[in-house]
N, C-alpha and C positions, 0 to 999 in steps of 0.2 A: 635588234636587227630584223625582227619579224616584219616590220612595216616599211621597209625600204624597197618597194617594188611598185610596179604599175597597178597592182591589186593589193594594197596594204592590209595587213591584219590589224584591225583596230581593237578587237576584243578577242581574248583567247584564254582558255583555261591554263595555258602554259605561262601566261604572264604572272610573275610572282612578286615583282617589284614595281618599278616605274617604267617598264617597257612601253606602255601606252603613251607616255609623254612625247615620244618621237612622232606621234600623229600630228603634233603641232607644226611640223615642217610643211604640212600641206595647208595651203591658204584656205581652202574651203573648210577644213576642219577648224582652223583658228577662228574663222568668221562665225561658225556655228557654236563654238564653245568659248564663251566669254567669261565664264565664272568658275571658281573653285569653291566647292562646299566642303567644309571640315566640321565634323561633329566630335566634340570632346565631352565626356561625361554627360551626355544628353543635351548639351548646349550646341546650337548650330551657329557656325560662322560662315559668312559668305564674302568672297574676295573677288574683285574685278581684276581680270588679267590685264596687265599693262606692258609686259615684256616677255618675249620668247626669242632666244638666240643661242648660238654656240659661242661659248666664252673659253679662251685658252685656260687650261688648268692652272698655269703659272700665275694668272691674274687674280686668282681667287684664294690663294694660300693665306692671305692676311685676314680673311673674314673672321670676326669673333664668333665663338660658338655660343648658341643660345640667344638670349635677349639683351646681351650686354653691349649695345651699340650707343656710342655718344652721338650727338647731333652731327659732329664732324665726320664720324665714321659713316653715318647714314647718308650724308650728302655724297661722300666718296663712293659708297656702295651703289647708290642710285645712278650716279654719273657714269660709272663703269659700264653699266648695262645699256645706257643710251646708245653707245657706240655699236653694240652688237645686235640690237633689236631688229628682227626680221620685219616687224610690223609697226605701223603707227596706230596706236590705240587712242581713242578719244577719251582718255582717262587722266585726270589730274592727280598728281602724287606729290606729297610733301614729306619732309623729314619727320613730321609729327604723326604720320599714318602708321598703322600696323601692317606690316608686310609679311607675306608668306613666300618662301622660296622653295621651289621644287627643282631638283636637278638629277640628272642621270648621265652616266658615261655613254659614249657612242662610238661606233666605228663608221660613221657616215662618210668620212674622208679616208677610210682605210686605217691601218695600224700606225702610220707615221705622223699623224697630226693629232696632238693631244688636246682635245676640246671636250667640253661637257655641255649638254643641253640644259638651259635654265628656263624656267617658267616662273614669273613673279606675278603676284597679285596684291592688290591693296584691299584691306578689309573695308566693307561698307561702313561709312560713317554713321553716327547716330542720326536716325530719321531718314537716311538715304535708302531708296528703293532700288531693287535690281531691275534695270531696264536695258534694252538693247542699245548698243553704241557702235560707232563706226570703227572698222578695222581695215586698213589698207597696207600694202606692202611697201617696204623701204628699199633703198639701194642694196642693203645687205642681203635681201632676199634673192637678188639676181643670181648670186653665186649658188644658192640652193637650187634654183630652177635649172641652172646649167648642169649641176651634178645629177639631178633627178632625170634629166633628159638622157644623160650618158652620151656615148657616141659609138660608132661601129667598131672602133678599135679597143675600147676599154670599158664597155658598159658593165660587165661583170666585175672588173677590177674596182670601179668606183663604188660599188655597193659593198 
């Protein structure tokens, strides 16, 4: 909740989990942060972000835990996120790719709307280099802009 304001907190010693993920609701932040870096046992993995969006919690309860996705599950998984993506990322993704999924709960819409923020990335393929790519907003982002603007009657209530 720290970064839902006109002056968002993007880095804080108070962040202990994935609070900073909410920074992706800001288009400028999403354009400037196109990659996820993950280091495990000294090995570095780089992922191109291809999806950011609020997904209803009820839509994600079927997700398998871990790496146990069939090709059918992966197609269903990726298809679900297309609907909720705030941005068009110039990134191709297939069911053969390695996908990283980051998510966190949010009170962006208050306590009565049960959604979680998801950020998905595709691991760079063999021989692929990390380069800048195009990011534009989708129709799903219009709702985010409306909430961020607030209004004179409920600006605090929306946050």
